[in-house]
C-alpha positions in Angstrom: -18.6 -14.8 3.4 -15.5 -12.6 3.0 -14.7 -9.2 4.0 -12.5 -6.2 2.9 -11.1 -3.1 3.7 -11.6 -0.2 1.2 -9.2 2.7 0.8 -10.5 6.0 -0.5 -9.1 9.5 -1.1 -11.2 12.6 -0.5 -10.4 16.2 -1.4 -10.7 17.2 2.4 -11.9 16.1 5.8 -15.4 17.4 5.2 -16.1 15.3 2.0 -14.5 12.5 3.9 -16.9 12.7 6.6 -20.0 13.0 4.3 -19.0 10.1 2.2 -18.0 8.0 5.4 -21.5 8.9 7.3 -23.6 7.9 4.2 -21.8 4.6 4.0 -22.2 3.7 7.6 -25.8 4.9 7.9 -26.8 3.0 4.7 -25.2 -0.3 6.0 -22.7 -0.4 2.9 -19.7 -0.3 5.6 -19.4 -1.4 9.5 -17.0 1.4 10.2 -14.8 4.2 8.6 -11.6 5.6 9.6 -10.8 9.0 8.6 -7.2 10.2 8.4 -6.5 13.9 7.4 -3.6 15.9 5.9 -2.2 13.1 3.7 0.4 14.6 1.2 -0.1 13.1 -2.4 2.0 13.2 -5.4 0.5 11.8 -8.5 0.1 11.7 -12.2 -3.0 13.3 -13.7 -3.4 14.0 -17.2 0.2 13.6 -18.1 1.3 16.0 -15.4 2.8 15.3 -12.0 0.5 17.1 -9.1 0.6 17.4 -5.4 -2.2 17.8 -3.1 -3.2 17.5 0.7 -5.9 14.7 0.6 -8.0 12.8 3.6 -7.9 9.1 3.5 -11.0 6.8 4.5 -10.6 3.2 5.2 -13.6 1.3 5.6 -14.6 -2.1 6.8 -17.3 -4.1 5.0 -18.3 -7.3 3.1 -16.7 -8.1 0.0 -20.1 -8.5 -1.7 -21.1 -4.8 -1.0 -17.8 -3.2 -2.7 -19.3 -2.6 -6.0 -22.4 -1.0 -4.4 -20.2 0.9 -2.2 -18.0 2.0 -5.0 -21.1 3.4 -7.0 -22.2 5.2 -4.0 -18.9 6.9 -3.5 -18.7 7.8 -7.3 -22.3 9.5 -7.0 -21.2 11.7 -4.0 -17.4 12.4 -4.5 -16.2 15.7 -6.1 -13.3 14.1 -8.1 -13.7 13.1 -11.8 -11.9 9.8 -10.9 -12.0 9.1 -7.5 -10.0 6.4 -5.8 -11.7 3.6 -4.3 -9.8 0.6 -4.1 -10.4 -2.8 -1.9 -8.2 -5.2 -0.3 -9.5 -8.7 1.2 -9.3 -9.4 4.8 -7.7 -12.7 5.1 -7.0 -13.2 8.7 -7.6 -11.3 11.9 -9.6 -11.2 15.1 -12.6 -13.4 14.3 -14.7 -11.5 16.5 -14.0 -8.1 14.6 -14.5 -9.9 11.2 -17.9 -11.2 12.4 -18.9 -7.7 13.7 -18.1 -6.3 10.2 -20.7 -8.9 8.8 -23.0 -8.2 11.4 -23.0 -4.4 11.0 -23.4 -4.3 7.2 -26.5 -5.2 5.0 
């Protein structure tokens, strides 16, 4: 059973906290790290934009990423929220087992 990190951007810390709490409470993620005050420069609908955002990094089973993504999309204020996952290939075996144990 593989595990993943999921990277999400949110409009602000309040939105990030709500999303993170729901994902952890529902068992779709074992843990969420919230990092506020990230400055983003991005292209949106043909224009270069800038905004302050909040980052959420989640730890979960790879098999839960699709369900987690659907949940984020249903809660998120953005028209097209950033939700991307990265496989965890190596690390502390006990921590990786913890992720597996704490998710559905």
